[in-house]
N, C-alpha and C positions, 0 to 999 in steps of 0.2 A: 283863311286869314292866318297871319303869323301866330296869333294867339292860339288858334285851334291846332296848328301844326306843332307849335312848341309844347303844348300840354300833351299832345298825343305822344310825342317823342319822350317826354318826361315820364309818361305813364308806362311806357314799354318796359321799364326796369322792373315793374311789378310782376311781369311774366317770367322773369328769370331769377329773381332774388326773393321776393316776398311770397309767403305761403298763399295759396289760392283757396278761398273758402268754396263750399259747394255753390253758394249764390254767385260768386265771381265767375265760376265756371259756367253756370247756367246763362249768365248775362252775355259774356263774350269770350271767356277763356277757352271754350270748346273750339271755337273757330280760330282764335288767335294762336293758341298753342295746344292742339289736341293731345299730343303725346304726354306733355307734362300734366295736363288736366286729367288724363286717364290715370297717371301715376298718383296724383294727389287724391283722387277718388278712392283708389285702392288702399291708400294709407288710412282712410277713414273707416275701413272695414276690419272688424275683430277676427280673431282666429276661428270663431264659430260661424263665420260667413254672414254676419249681420252688421249693420251700421252701428258703430258704438257711439254712445252719448256721454256728455259731461253732465254729471248730476242726474242721470237717468233715475226715475222717470220724470224729474221735475222740469227739465229743459231739453227741447228737441234741437240740439246744436247742429245737426246735419240735416235739417228738414228739407233742404233743396236737393239732396243727393240724387233722388230719382230723376227729377227734371234735368239736372246737370248731366247725368249719365245718358239720358236720351239725346241731349244736344251733342255729346261726344260721338254717339253712334251716327247721328245725322251728318256730322262733320267728317267722319272717317269711313263709314260704311262697313265697319268691322263686325262680321257675324259672330266671331268669338267673343268680342266685347259685349255684344247684345245678349248672348246667352249668359255670360258671367254676371252682367248687371241685373238681368231679370231674376236670376237665382238669389242675388243679394236682396233685392227688393221684396221678393216673395217670402224669404226667410224672415226678414226684419218685420214685415207686416204681420205675419202669423204670430211672431213672438210678442209684439207690442199691443195688438188690438184689444186683447182681453184686459189689459191694464188701463189703457187710455180711453176706451170707448165711453162716450157720454150719451149714447143713444141717438136716435134720429139721424144717423149717419155722421155725427159730429164726434170729436175727440177732446179730451182734456189735455192740459199742458201749456207751457208758456213758450213763445218763440224766442230764438236766440238774440234777436236785436233788442228785446226789452231787458236790457242789462245796464246797470244793476237793477234788480227787481224793485228795490226801495224807491226808485225814481218813477216807476210806472204803476205801482199798486198802492192802495191805501196802507197807511202805517200799521193798522191793526192786523193785517194779514200775516199769518205764519206761512212757512214753506208749503205746508199741506193745503192751506187755503189757496195759495197761488196755483198749485198744481190742479186743483179742482175747478179753476176758471176754465171757461170755454172761449178761447181766444180766436179772433178772426184770422190773424196771421197764421197760427198753427193749423187751422182748418183749411185755409187756402193752399198751403203746402201739402196738406193731407190730400186734398183734391188733386193736386198736381201729381202726387205719387200714384193715386188710383188711375188717373187718365194716362199716365206714362205706362203703367203696367198693362193697361188695355192695349195701347199701341204696340208695346213689345210683344204681348201675347199674340196679337194679330200677325205681326211679322214672322213670329215663330210657328204660326198656325196651331196654336194651342186652344183647347176647348175652354180654358179658363178665361178667355177673352170676354165672354158674355157676363160672367160673374163680376169681373173687374169693372166692366162698363156699367152694370147696374149699380154697383157701389159708388162709382164716380158720379153718376146721375143723381143718386140719392143725396150725396154730400153737397153737390152744387145747388140742388133745389132747397136743401135745408139751410144752407148759408144765406141764400136769397130770401127765404121765408122768415128767418129768425134775426138776421143781422141788419137787413136793409131798413133804414128809417126814412119813409117817404117825405116827412115834413122837412127834413134837412138835406135830403138827397145825397146821403152817404151812408156807409156801413158803420155800425157801432163797434166799439173797441173789443169788448169781451163781456161775457155773462159771469156774474159772481154771486155767491150765496148758495147755501145748501138746499133748503126746502123750496124756496121760490126764487130762482135765479133772476137777477136784474141785469138789464143791458146797460153797460156804461155808455153815456151819451157822448163821450169824447170821440174824436175822429182819429183813427190810426191811419196816418197818411201813407206809411209804408204799405200796409195791407190793402188800403183802398186802391192804390195804384196797381198792386199785384192782382186784385180782382179783375181789373180791366185787362191786364196783360195775359192772364190765364184764360180769359174768356168766360169767367164766372158771371160777371155783370153783363146784362143784355146791352145791345147798342144804345138804347134809350137811357138806361141806367148809367152807362159809361159816360155819355155826353153830359148828363145832369151832374154826375159826380165831379167831373173835371171843371165844370162851370161854377160849382159851389164850393170849390176847395178853399181852405184858408191860405192866405199868402202873406209872406213877410219879405222885406227887402234882402235880409241876410239868408233867406232860404226857408224851405218848408220844414217845420219841426216834425219830429217823428210822430208825436201824439199832440193833439191840440183840442181843448185845453188839457194839460197833463194833470195827473193825480197829485204830483209833487213837483217842486221847482226843477228837480233834476231831469224830469221827463221832457223838458223843453229843448232837449238837445237837437241840433241840426246836423244830420249825418249825410255824407256824400251819396251813399247808396239810396237814401230816400229821394234825393233830388234826381238821381238817375232813373229810378222807377217812375217817378212822377213825369219826367220828360218823355220816357218811352210810352207811357199811357197817353200823354197828351198828343204825341205824334199819331198814335193809333186811332184817336178820335178826331184828328185834324184840328186840334186847338192850338193855334200858332202862339197865342199870347202865353199860354201855360208852358209850352215848349221853350219859349224864349226865357221865361222866368227861371226854369230849371237850368238852362244853359248858363245864364248869368250867375246864378248862385253857385253852380259847380265850378265855373271858371274862377270866381273869387276865392272859393275855398281851396282850389288847387294851387293857387299862388303861394300859399303859406304852409300847407300841410305836406306830410311825407308823400312822395309819389304814389298814386293809387291807380287802379285800372278802371275807375268809374267813367272817366271821359271817353275812352274808347268804346265802352259799353253803350253810352248815350249816343255817340257818333254813329256806331254801326246799327244798333237796334232802333234808334230814334230817327235821326236825320236821314240815314240811308235806308231805313226800314228793312234791314237784312233779316231773312228768315231761313232756317234750315229745316228741311224735311227729308224723309228717305228718298224722295223723288228728285231732290236737287236743292239748289240755292236760288232765292229770289230776292228782289229789291223793290221796295215801295217807298221811294224818297218823300220826305215831308220837309221842305225847305221854307221857313218863314220868309215873307217878303222883305223883311228888314236885313236879312243876311244875303246881300247882293254878291254877284260874281259867280264864276264857274266853280263847281265843286267836283273834285276827283278823288278816287280811292285807288291807291296803287300798292303793289307788293303784298296783296293778301293772298296767301297760298290756300288753295282749296282742292 
């Protein structure tokens, strides 16, 4: 449609002018502009060879770095980048795990999208209290880091592959055992409190979609999660219900993640809801790269692996007509 084409063209400006976050690179930057994505990821690494953080250890601002680096490798096949990225991931993990570990394979810390923190946490919390929370989003990206390190170690034929894999499995199992709420069919937002941590009953819609995309949720859990998602005409709020009014924000990236997750489970209505919300937001906001991400990862089902590129299209019946993707360099 003209709408889809116009928004795609508008979004392309983001790949040449706007800074790319590690999440942007993970979602589509790696295939859209692999060279710039590699440069941006390198800019997030400190002189000591580790991923630097804003407000460390309170906020994991580059939490998607490892997953993004893997996508860049799959898009380029660069063995030198694979070795470089693995070294950064290994160094960063060894430095941080002693500070962030919460036991049971989980870690402390707040995800970058929960900003400002006053909008997502109770007003009585101090910065130390926020750091001590065990957030679903932070731990999902932690799992992504561990599974990425597993895949990289396997490609490099390193003995560490088994240790990374064991840690990834433990984290995935712990997320499902502790965060999943069967009665509501979604994952809770975060655990808070020192002596007897309590699970916040709010739904972190960003993280719940990410659980589907990363394969943490089982196929049954993923289908139930998407069917029970909260929905609003203006788009999916990041957290619902939020701890404070400010947490009711509707972000483009949340719509994108929800749409990709919906496509993965074949939920056409949820996919259409994400497309509609993202299109409406894209009309007024500064050009972003969210629509190309939803188009490529959702509608076209693009996946990158070391073996090649694949497509698993999911086109809702209401979106009639021939669909084509041209000029994608791979």
